[in-house]
ZAMARGU-4260 file (C-alpha; in steps of 0.2 Angstrom, whole numbers, plus 5000, padded with zeros to 4 digits):
<rodrens>
0) 4988/4912/4912 | 4972/4921/4906 | 4980/4929/4892 | 4964/4941/4889 | 4966/4960/4889
5) 4957/4971/4903 | 4957/4989/4893 | 4959/5003/4906 | 4948/5018/4903 | 4941/5035/4911
10) 4925/5028/4918 | 4929/5013/4930 | 4932/4998/4929 | 4920/4980/4935 | 4923/4968/4948
15) 4927/4955/4934 | 4939/4964/4927 | 4947/4965/4944 | 4946/4946/4948 | 4954/4942/4929
20) 4968/4953/4931 | 4969/4950/4951 | 4968/4931/4950 | 4971/4925/4931 | 4985/4936/4925
25) 4973/4946/4913 | 4984/4959/4901 | 4980/4977/4906 | 4981/4993/4892 | 4976/5008/4895
30) 4963/5015/4882 | 4967/5031/4870 | 4953/5040/4881 | 4963/5037/4897 | 4980/5042/4888
35) 4972/5058/4882 | 4962/5062/4902 | 4980/5059/4909 | 4988/5071/4898 | 4975/5085/4900
40) 4975/5083/4919 | 4994/5083/4920 | 4995/5101/4910 | 4985/5107/4926 | 4996/5102/4937
45) 5011/5107/4929 | 5002/5125/4927 | 4998/5126/4945 | 5016/5120/4950 | 5022/5136/4940
50) 5013/5148/4950 | 5020/5156/4965 | 5004/5153/4977 | 5003/5135/4987 | 4992/5122/4981
55) 4990/5107/4991 | 4998/5093/4985 | 5007/5100/4973 | 5019/5114/4979 | 5016/5111/4998
60) 5017/5096/5011 | 5005/5083/5016 | 4993/5080/5032 | 4998/5089/5045 | 5014/5098/5037
65) 5000/5105/5023 | 5005/5122/5029 | 5022/5123/5021 | 5025/5128/5004 | 5040/5118/4994
70) 5049/5127/4982 | 5052/5120/4965 | 5071/5113/4968 | 5063/5101/4981 | 5045/5095/4975
75) 5055/5079/4967 | 5062/5074/4983 | 5046/5078/4991 | 5037/5064/4980 | 5051/5052/4982
80) 5051/5056/5002 | 5032/5053/5005 | 5034/5036/4996 | 5049/5029/5006 | 5041/5037/5021
85) 5025/5029/5019 | 5031/5012/5014 | 5031/5006/5032 | 5020/4991/5033 | 5026/4978/5045
90) 5020/4960/5047 | 5019/4944/5036 | 5018/4948/5016 | 4998/4949/5009 | 4993/4937/4995
95) 4999/4940/4978 | 4982/4943/4970 | 4978/4957/4984 | 4993/4966/4979 | 4988/4963/4960
100) 4969/4969/4965 | 4978/4984/4974 | 4989/4990/4960 | 4975/4987/4947 | 4963/4997/4955
105) 4978/5011/4959 | 4979/5011/4940 | 4961/5013/4938 | 4958/5028/4947 | 4973/5036/4939
110) 4968/5033/4922 | 4952/5045/4926 | 4961/5058/4923 | 4958/5067/4941 | 4975/5063/4949
115) 4986/5072/4938 | 4997/5059/4935 | 5008/5058/4919 | 5004/5046/4907 | 5021/5036/4906
120) 5019/5033/4924 | 5001/5026/4922 | 5008/5015/4908 | 5023/5010/4919 | 5010/5003/4933
125) 5001/4994/4919 | 5020/4987/4913 | 5022/4980/4931 | 5005/4972/4931 | 5011/4963/4914
130) 5026/4958/4919 | 5020/4948/4934 | 5030/4960/4944 | 5021/4960/4965 | 5027/4972/4977
135) 5029/4965/4993 | 5017/4972/5004 | 5014/4969/5022 | 5000/4964/5032 | 4999/4980/5044
140) 5002/4998/5039 | 4982/5004/5034 | 4970/5012/5045 | 4958/5015/5029 | 4960/5034/5029
145) 4967/5043/5019 | 4966/5026/5011 | 4977/5010/5010 | 4991/5021/5012 | 5007/5008/5017
150) 5002/4996/5007 | 5000/5009/4992 | 5016/5015/4994 | 5026/4999/4996 | 5019/4997/4978
155) 5024/5015/4972 | 5041/5010/4979 | 5043/4996/4968 | 5037/5009/4953 | 5052/5018/4959
160) 5063/5003/4957 | 5067/5003/4976 | 5060/4989/4989 | 5057/4973/4986 | 5047/4963/4974
165) 5041/4945/4970 | 5045/4941/4950 | 5034/4931/4940 | 5044/4914/4945 | 5039/4919/4965
170) 5056/4924/4971 | 5058/4940/4980 | 5072/4951/4972 | 5076/4970/4974 | 5064/4979/4964
175) 5077/4987/4954 | 5083/4971/4947 | 5066/4965/4943 | 5063/4979/4933 | 5079/4981/4924
180) 5076/4962/4918 | 5060/4966/4912 | 5065/4982/4902 | 5055/4993/4912 | 5061/5011/4917
185) 5060/5015/4934 | 5048/5032/4938 | 5055/5048/4942 | 5040/5056/4950 | 5036/5075/4949
190) 5022/5085/4960 | 5007/5077/4965 | 5014/5059/4959 | 5019/5052/4975 | 5004/5057/4983
195) 4991/5053/4969 | 4998/5033/4970 | 4995/5033/4989 | 4977/5041/4992 | 4965/5027/4990
200) 4955/5014/4994 | 4961/5002/4984 | 4967/4986/4994 | 4950/4986/5003 | 4940/4986/4988
205) 4950/4972/4980 | 4948/4961/4994 | 4929/4966/4996 | 4928/4961/4974 | 4936/4946/4978
210) 4925/4940/4993 | 4910/4943/4986 | 4915/4932/4969 | 4921/4918/4981 | 4904/4922/4993
215) 4892/4920/4977 | 4900/4903/4976 | 4899/4897/4993 | 4880/4905/4996 | 4874/4891/4982
220) 4886/4877/4988 | 4878/4880/5006 | 4859/4880/4997 | 4865/4862/4990 | 4873/4855/5008
225) 4855/4862/5015 | 4845/4853/5005 | 4857/4837/5006 | 4855/4839/5026 | 4837/4840/5023
230) 4836/4825/5013 | 4847/4814/5025 | 4835/4820/5040 | 4821/4816/5031 | 4813/4830/5032
235) 4801/4840/5022 | 4803/4850/5007 | 4786/4857/5007 | 4793/4872/5017 | 4802/4878/5000
240) 4786/4880/4992 | 4787/4896/4982 | 4771/4902/4988 | 4775/4903/5006 | 4791/4914/5001
245) 4780/4924/4990 | 4772/4930/5007 | 4790/4938/5014 | 4798/4944/4998 | 4815/4946/5001
250) 4823/4941/4986 | 4836/4929/4992 | 4826/4921/5002 | 4817/4915/4988 | 4831/4911/4977
255) 4839/4901/4991 | 4822/4891/4992 | 4822/4887/4974 | 4839/4880/4974 | 4835/4869/4988
260) 4817/4864/4979 | 4829/4861/4962 | 4841/4851/4973 | 4828/4839/4981 | 4818/4836/4965
265) 4813/4817/4962 | 4821/4813/4982 | 4812/4799/4989 | 4820/4803/5008 | 4810/4819/5009
270) 4793/4821/5017 | 4793/4807/5031 | 4786/4818/5047 | 4772/4804/5049 | 4783/4790/5049
275) 4791/4779/5065 | 4795/4796/5073 | 4782/4807/5070 | 4788/4827/5068 | 4775/4842/5066
280) 4791/4853/5060 | 4810/4851/5054 | 4822/4860/5067 | 4825/4878/5062 | 4843/4876/5055
285) 4832/4864/5042 | 4817/4873/5041 | 4824/4889/5041 | 4839/4887/5030 | 4833/4898/5015
290) 4828/4912/5026 | 4846/4913/5033 | 4854/4910/5018 | 4844/4922/5009 | 4847/4935/5020
295) 4865/4933/5017 | 4861/4934/4999 | 4854/4950/5000 | 4868/4959/5010 | 4879/4950/4998
300) 4870/4961/4984 | 4871/4977/4993 | 4888/4975/4996 | 4889/4972/4978 | 4881/4988/4974
305) 4894/4997/4985 | 4908/4989/4976 | 4900/4996/4960 | 4900/5012/4966 | 4919/5012/4972
310) 4925/5003/4954 | 4916/5019/4945 | 4924/5031/4959 | 4939/5041/4956 | 4947/5042/4973
315) 4960/5055/4977 | 4964/5070/4986 | 4965/5082/4980 | 4958/5079/4963 | 4959/5087/4946
320) 4941/5093/4941 | 4938/5095/4923 | 4936/5115/4927 | 4954/5116/4929 | 4953/5117/4949
325) 4964/5105/4959 | 4953/5103/4974 | 4954/5094/4993 | 4941/5081/4997 | 4938/5067/5010
330) 4933/5054/4995 | 4949/5043/5001 | 4939/5037/5019 | 4935/5020/5017 | 4920/5019/5028
335) 4908/5014/5015 | 4919/4999/5010 | 4922/4994/5027 | 4904/4995/5034 | 4901/4982/5019
340) 4916/4971/5023 | 4911/4970/5041 | 4893/4966/5036 | 4898/4951/5024 | 4908/4943/5038
345) 4893/4946/5050 | 4883/4936/5037 | 4897/4925/5032 | 4899/4918/5053 | 4879/4915/5054
350) 4880/4905/5039 | 4894/4894/5045 | 4885/4893/5063 | 4869/4885/5054 | 4879/4873/5044
355) 4888/4868/5060 | 4870/4864/5068 | 4865/4857/5052 | 4880/4843/5053 | 4878/4841/5073
360) 4861/4835/5069 | 4866/4822/5057 | 4878/4814/5070 | 4866/4815/5085 | 4856/4797/5084
365) 4843/4806/5096 | 4839/4819/5082 | 4844/4810/5065 | 4828/4800/5063 | 4838/4784/5061
370) 4856/4786/5056 | 4869/4778/5065 | 4878/4788/5078 | 4890/4800/5074 | 4887/4792/5056
375) 4901/4778/5061 | 4901/4761/5054 | 4902/4752/5070 | 4901/4766/5083 | 4907/4762/5099
380) 4923/4755/5090 | 4921/4769/5077 | 4921/4785/5080 | 4915/4791/5062 | 4914/4811/5059
385) 4914/4815/5079 | 4929/4825/5076 | 4926/4830/5059 | 4911/4840/5069 | 4923/4847/5082
390) 4934/4854/5067 | 4919/4863/5062 | 4912/4871/5077 | 4931/4878/5079 | 4930/4886/5064
395) 4912/4892/5069 | 4919/4900/5085 | 4934/4908/5075 | 4919/4915/5063 | 4910/4924/5077
400) 4926/4932/5082 | 4931/4936/5064 | 4912/4946/5064 | 4916/4958/5076 | 4917/4974/5066
405) 4933/4982/5063 | 4925/4996/5057 | 4917/5002/5073 | 4934/5007/5079 | 4944/5022/5073
410) 4961/5028/5080 | 4968/5045/5079 | 4984/5049/5067 | 4995/5061/5059 | 4996/5073/5074
415) 4975/5073/5075 | 4974/5079/5057 | 4966/5061/5053 | 4957/5061/5068 | 4943/5046/5062
420) 4949/5034/5051 | 4939/5018/5043 | 4948/5002/5047 | 4942/4996/5031 | 4959/4988/5028
425) 4958/4977/5045 | 4941/4973/5038 | 4945/4967/5023 | 4958/4957/5030 | 4948/4948/5043
430) 4933/4944/5030 | 4949/4936/5017 | 4950/4924/5036 | 4931/4921/5036 | 4928/4917/5019
435) 4942/4903/5021 | 4936/4897/5036 | 4916/4895/5029 | 4923/4886/5013 | 4930/4873/5026
440) 4914/4874/5036 | 4902/4871/5021 | 4914/4857/5016 | 4911/4848/5033 | 4892/4849/5031
445) 4894/4843/5013 | 4904/4828/5019 | 4894/4823/5033 | 4878/4826/5023 | 4882/4814/5006
450) 4887/4802/5018 | 4873/4800/5027 | 4861/4801/5011 | 4873/4786/5006 | 4868/4777/5022
455) 4849/4781/5019 | 4851/4773/5003 | 4859/4758/5008 | 4842/4758/5019 | 4832/4755/5004
460) 4828/4775/5001 | 4831/4784/4984 | 4840/4800/4987 | 4837/4814/4972 | 4847/4814/4957
465) 4855/4829/4961 | 4861/4822/4978 | 4867/4806/4968 | 4877/4819/4956 | 4884/4828/4972
470) 4889/4812/4980 | 4895/4803/4966 | 4908/4820/4961 | 4912/4822/4979 | 4920/4802/4979
475) 4928/4805/4964 | 4937/4820/4970 | 4943/4810/4984 | 4931/4811/4997 | 4928/4794/5002
480) 4910/4786/5007 | 4903/4777/5023 | 4916/4763/5030 | 4927/4760/5046 | 4936/4774/5053
485) 4950/4779/5042 | 4962/4795/5043 | 4951/4809/5040 | 4959/4826/5037 | 4963/4820/5018
490) 4944/4816/5017 | 4940/4834/5024 | 4955/4842/5013 | 4948/4834/4996 | 4929/4840/5001
495) 4936/4858/5005 | 4944/4860/4987 | 4929/4854/4979 | 4918/4867/4987 | 4930/4883/4985
500) 4935/4877/4966 | 4915/4879/4964 | 4913/4859/4959 | 4899/4855/4969 | 4889/4868/4960
505) 4898/4861/4944 | 4892/4843/4947 | 4874/4846/4953 | 4869/4859/4940 | 4868/4846/4924
510) 4854/4839/4933 | 4844/4854/4944 | 4848/4868/4929 | 4859/4884/4933 | 4858/4888/4951
515) 4857/4906/4958
</rodrens>
């Protein structure tokens, strides 16, 4: 467990802090400025609660029931009830890291001082994170407007000592028992606090931030595998020349081309177009790798801009403004986040598609320029990597289905009060599956390309030093090299772990220098 501390202030947080808390167990502390802002905003809410005039979220019902004025004697019950009734998720549990990101990002908004939540509520949220207590949150229940209501409600329920949660040992127990075991007092919610804990894009944002971290590694890994495939196919690296990419100055394209050039430096396999099987040009999947990988990189950069804006935001309704007003708004709508989640699923699907086309080319003796059929040891007796490509193709087909945008849909709710919703949570959930599958797809290309490079070496050609480093590291990780057919699934699983843990990038960078 990473024991460094993330301090939550009033001005948002960073993607790095989200990953540190969600994935690595970093501790969380409230800054003095955040505690001060929380207390100041609470004074405003308390003053409004004491007035006879109804104020939305403070002394009224919610959503389609906002017209009812709620008397002081029922307001604590109102806040408890909104949490209990909104904790209506169904389906399998979502991952622990997603729930921790959800909790941390809600704390980030609460600490801004725009929600009217008491300091002790925020401190209890931090205490849950630091104790490793993870509320049980279910797959279905969020429409992405008013934020991720059901998922956030299940988290708020745990704050109240109700519902179920997972302890640091991984055991699910009643939340009240877990809080007591860690010396945490359940929260008694007051005016506005129940509502403030539920209104936010925190689930979809947390998944976006983690997807961006994963995709950064996968795009660099895909640049490496594309270079290995180009090399194994005896392609030309002339198409990677910086002057060619300078005349179409998309930033990501230039970055991907540079990564590939670094991997191919010193290769004795490139540039054989005019040998026994002359070619004028390589196939698109080889020649256009920087254009496709680069366009995806540029999409990641845009998604990171959106994530950065959202990480700096205070998302609640109503919000407490510095001049003492408590105003309704629509900032909880998930459209900005939902769109980029869908954009990322599209580019991930296309990256997976071009990886698979190169794999298929490596395995086809009619297009591989001298490699054995399916990279088999004794083709006919051995099937080689034939079915590995089937698996990769099945994953690509699934990726295309996952690329269908969730944010193009909307379904009215709350008696037509919430008549247009973002479906951002759904976009985030399918993006997680897409990212998971993309790692497998890149791993299959890596496995095929490294085998092909080794076969070329056996033919008397010398691979690039970076390629040799990738091959050696992958073999050391448990994915074996060329030879007679064997049980292939363990090799592919080893390659998958090797890619998703960033070890492919780590293996080549001592040779290439840092890759972008």
